[in-house]
N, C-alpha and C positions, 0 to 999 in steps of 0.2 A: 639655642634658638628654639622657640616653641613652634610646633606645627600649627598652622592656621586652623585646621579642623578641630584641634584639641583645645582651643582657646574659647572660654565662655565669655560672651560679650554682654550678658544680661546683668542688670544692676537693679537693686530694689530702691525705689524712691523713698527717701527718709520721711517726707511729709505725708504721702498717701499710702505707703506700704505696697504699692503696685510695682510689678515688674516692668522695667523700662528696657527696651532693646538697645543695647550699646551704651557705652559709657560716654560717648561723644555724639554730638548732633550729626556728624558726617555719616555714621552708621545708619541712623534713622533715615537720612536723606536718600542714601543709596537703596536701602530696603524699600522705601516708598516709591522711588523712581522706577525700580525694576518691576515692582508689583503693578504700577500704573501702566507700564509697557505691556505687561501680561493682560491687564484688563482690556486695553485697546485691542490686542490681538484676539482675545477670546470673544469680545463683543462684536468686533468686525467680522471675524470668520464665521460666526454663527448666523449671519444675515445674508450671506452670499446668494443663496438660492432664492430667498424671499424677494430681493430687489429685482431680480429678472422677471418674476411673476407679475409685478405691477408696472414694469416698463422703466425702471430706474437703472442707470448705468451701474455696473458692478462695483467699480472703484468709488463712485459717489455713495453707494449704499454702505460699503465697508467703512469709509471715512466718517459718514454720519453716525453709524452705529458705534464705532470705536470712540468717537468724540463724546457721544452721549454717555457711554459707560464711564469714561474718564471724568467727565463733568460731575457725574453723580458722586464719585469717590472724592474728588477734590472738594466738593461742597461739604461733604460729611467731615472730612479732615479739617477744613477751615472752621466749621462750627464747633468741633471738639477742641480745637486750639483756642478759640475765642473764650471758652469757658474758664480756663485757668492758665493759659499761656504755655501749656505743655501738651505733648502727645504721649500718652502711655501706651504700652503694648496692647492693652485691651481696647483702647480707643482706635488704634490703627487697625487692629484685626476686625473690629466692629464695622469700620468704614468699608473695608474690602469685602466683608461677608455680605454686604447688601447687593453686590453685583455677582457674587459667586453663589449660584443656586444650589450647589452641592456642598456648601460649607458645613452643614450640620445634618 
């Protein structure tokens, strides 16, 4: 039985020649899901102090900031999917790099 950490799940798309994460859609879905959770946490936690300065409840500020970050990523993923009906690794990474200020 192969060790999960030694298994390469990247595949090259025959049509575009781009690297696609995972040979199955489930791998992409979990990758995107956990990255969206991370976007929510990073966006929400970064605004905790700012909300109190302008009189907004802390939980409201966190939820609003997290939701805005997630909405930005989901919109970019949807637009990339609309182009060709697929999400390549570069399209997924590009969508998430828009909210990650330290990506490059």
